[in-house]
One Martini backbone bead per residue (centre of mass of N, CA, C, O) as a GRO file, in nm:
protein
  132
    1MET     BB    1   0.047  -3.677  -1.438
    2ASN     BB    2  -0.102  -3.568  -1.165
    3ARG     BB    3  -0.314  -3.354  -1.026
    4ARG     BB    4  -0.117  -3.218  -0.837
    5GLY     BB    5   0.109  -3.163  -1.036
    6PHE     BB    6  -0.066  -2.991  -1.224
    7LEU     BB    7  -0.139  -2.767  -1.013
    8ARG     BB    8   0.159  -2.681  -0.960
    9ALA     BB    9   0.219  -2.597  -1.250
   10VAL     BB   10   0.002  -2.387  -1.278
   11GLY     BB   11   0.081  -2.210  -1.023
   12ALA     BB   12   0.383  -2.160  -1.127
   13THR     BB   13   0.303  -2.014  -1.386
   14GLY     BB   14   0.128  -1.788  -1.270
   15MET     BB   15   0.351  -1.668  -1.095
   16TRP     BB   16   0.556  -1.609  -1.317
   17LEU     BB   17   0.371  -1.412  -1.479
   18LEU     BB   18   0.324  -1.209  -1.259
   19LEU     BB   19   0.642  -1.147  -1.198
   20HIS     BB   20   0.719  -1.133  -1.543
   21ARG     BB   21   0.566  -0.909  -1.637
   22PRO     BB   22   0.540  -0.643  -1.822
   23ALA     BB   23   0.574  -0.331  -1.795
   24ALA     BB   24   0.427  -0.058  -1.808
   25ALA     BB   25   0.424   0.197  -2.007
   26LYS     BB   26   0.577   0.484  -1.987
   27PRO     BB   27   0.521   0.792  -2.028
   28SER     BB   28   0.638   1.024  -2.205
   29ARG     BB   29   0.734   1.342  -2.187
   30HIS     BB   30   0.560   1.434  -2.413
   31GLN     BB   31   0.291   1.305  -2.310
   32ARG     BB   32   0.282   1.444  -2.036
   33GLY     BB   33   0.276   1.726  -2.151
   34LEU     BB   34   0.006   1.709  -2.300
   35GLU     BB   35  -0.160   1.632  -2.059
   36LEU     BB   36  -0.097   1.886  -1.886
   37LEU     BB   37  -0.207   2.098  -2.090
   38ARG     BB   38  -0.487   1.998  -2.111
   39ALA     BB   39  -0.562   2.026  -1.804
   40ALA     BB   40  -0.488   2.336  -1.790
   41ILE     BB   41  -0.701   2.428  -1.998
   42ALA     BB   42  -0.954   2.286  -1.864
   43GLY     BB   43  -0.871   2.433  -1.561
   44ARG     BB   44  -0.744   2.700  -1.578
   45LYS     BB   45  -0.416   2.672  -1.544
   46VAL     BB   46  -0.109   2.758  -1.447
   47ILE     BB   47   0.225   2.751  -1.580
   48ARG     BB   48   0.545   2.611  -1.558
   49PHE     BB   49   0.866   2.682  -1.731
   50ARG     BB   50   1.127   2.600  -1.979
   51TYR     BB   51   1.246   2.834  -2.233
   52GLN     BB   52   1.537   2.872  -2.377
   53GLY     BB   53   1.643   2.877  -2.052
   54LEU     BB   54   1.371   3.028  -1.954
   55GLU     BB   55   1.168   3.122  -1.714
   56ARG     BB   56   0.813   3.055  -1.700
   57GLU     BB   57   0.470   3.192  -1.724
   58ALA     BB   58   0.137   3.064  -1.808
   59GLU     BB   59  -0.179   3.084  -2.001
   60PRO     BB   60  -0.329   2.843  -2.148
   61HIS     BB   61  -0.540   2.832  -2.441
   62ALA     BB   62  -0.381   2.646  -2.670
   63LEU     BB   63  -0.384   2.339  -2.859
   64GLY     BB   64  -0.137   2.226  -3.115
   65VAL     BB   65   0.003   2.294  -3.438
   66VAL     BB   66   0.277   2.350  -3.626
   67SER     BB   67   0.500   2.334  -3.824
   68GLY     BB   68   0.562   1.996  -3.897
   69GLY     BB   69   0.350   1.895  -3.653
   70ARG     BB   70   0.425   2.052  -3.397
   71PRO     BB   71   0.365   2.079  -3.083
   72ALA     BB   72   0.166   2.343  -2.930
   73PHE     BB   73   0.123   2.646  -2.745
   74PHE     BB   74  -0.109   2.907  -2.648
   75GLY     BB   75  -0.005   3.204  -2.449
   76TRP     BB   76   0.004   3.384  -2.167
   77GLN     BB   77   0.261   3.564  -2.046
   78THR     BB   78   0.336   3.674  -1.710
   79LYS     BB   79   0.625   3.545  -1.652
   80GLY     BB   80   0.958   3.617  -1.682
   81ARG     BB   81   1.131   3.553  -1.973
   82SER     BB   82   1.267   3.688  -2.285
   83ARG     BB   83   1.418   3.730  -2.607
   84THR     BB   84   1.222   3.945  -2.669
   85ASP     BB   85   0.955   4.029  -2.530
   86PRO     BB   86   0.838   4.139  -2.254
   87PRO     BB   87   0.638   4.064  -2.018
   88PRO     BB   88   0.357   4.054  -2.129
   89GLY     BB   89   0.218   3.803  -2.356
   90TRP     BB   90   0.188   3.656  -2.661
   91ARG     BB   91   0.260   3.291  -2.712
   92THR     BB   92   0.445   3.038  -2.882
   93PHE     BB   93   0.500   2.691  -2.784
   94VAL     BB   94   0.718   2.440  -2.824
   95LEU     BB   95   0.732   2.154  -2.678
   96SER     BB   96   1.027   2.038  -2.744
   97GLU     BB   97   1.144   2.321  -2.578
   98ILE     BB   98   1.028   2.214  -2.307
   99LYS     BB   99   1.098   2.243  -1.964
  100GLU     BB  100   0.989   2.179  -1.663
  101LEU     BB  101   0.692   2.104  -1.652
  102ARG     BB  102   0.425   2.272  -1.459
  103GLY     BB  103   0.163   2.283  -1.252
  104LEU     BB  104  -0.071   2.504  -1.111
  105LYS     BB  105  -0.321   2.643  -0.892
  106LYS     BB  106  -0.349   2.887  -1.055
  107PRO     BB  107  -0.596   3.063  -1.170
  108PHE     BB  108  -0.771   3.148  -1.498
  109ALA     BB  109  -0.901   3.378  -1.727
  110PRO     BB  110  -0.995   3.433  -2.015
  111ARG     BB  111  -0.906   3.625  -2.249
  112ALA     BB  112  -1.044   3.878  -2.441
  113ASP     BB  113  -0.801   3.873  -2.674
  114TYR     BB  114  -0.845   3.595  -2.765
  115ARG     BB  115  -0.704   3.457  -3.077
  116PRO     BB  116  -0.658   3.187  -3.261
  117GLU     BB  117  -0.558   3.309  -3.534
  118ARG     BB  118  -0.285   3.432  -3.370
  119SER     BB  119  -0.109   3.167  -3.282
  120GLY     BB  120   0.021   2.970  -3.517
  121LEU     BB  121  -0.182   2.760  -3.539
  122HIS     BB  122  -0.302   2.519  -3.757
  123GLU     BB  123  -0.406   2.326  -3.531
  124ILE     BB  124  -0.679   2.278  -3.298
  125GLU     BB  125  -0.754   2.070  -3.038
  126THR     BB  126  -0.765   2.287  -2.792
  127ASP     BB  127  -0.948   2.515  -2.574
  128VAL     BB  128  -1.094   2.725  -2.334
  129HIS     BB  129  -1.374   2.687  -2.476
  130ALA     BB  130  -1.385   2.365  -2.543
  131ALA     BB  131  -1.319   2.264  -2.232
  132ARG     BB  132  -1.623   2.326  -2.110
   0.00000   0.00000   0.00000
């Protein structure tokens, strides 16, 4: 193979690799949910989501895990419905049961009665006080 043939082969191989490289893995719905919650806690922004089939709005105060190592957040539910007590009130939400999670631009201030020990979270990854 002469020099020109070699350069063509290298160029063709490079082009093939460029066009056929595996796509970067898209983050899972679970991972996107965790990222959105971390950002909402750090930025102290209200979130909206569907939980147990009911639309809700909440101020997320802490992210951690509940029994079985399941990711969850603890927050003050401001709007929406609940199968137990009507809002407003403190609630712990398991991430796997959350649907249609989205962040809102509406800011909130940490509530004076926020007590991480009442959250039901066994381990806390971050909360509104650590995030600043």
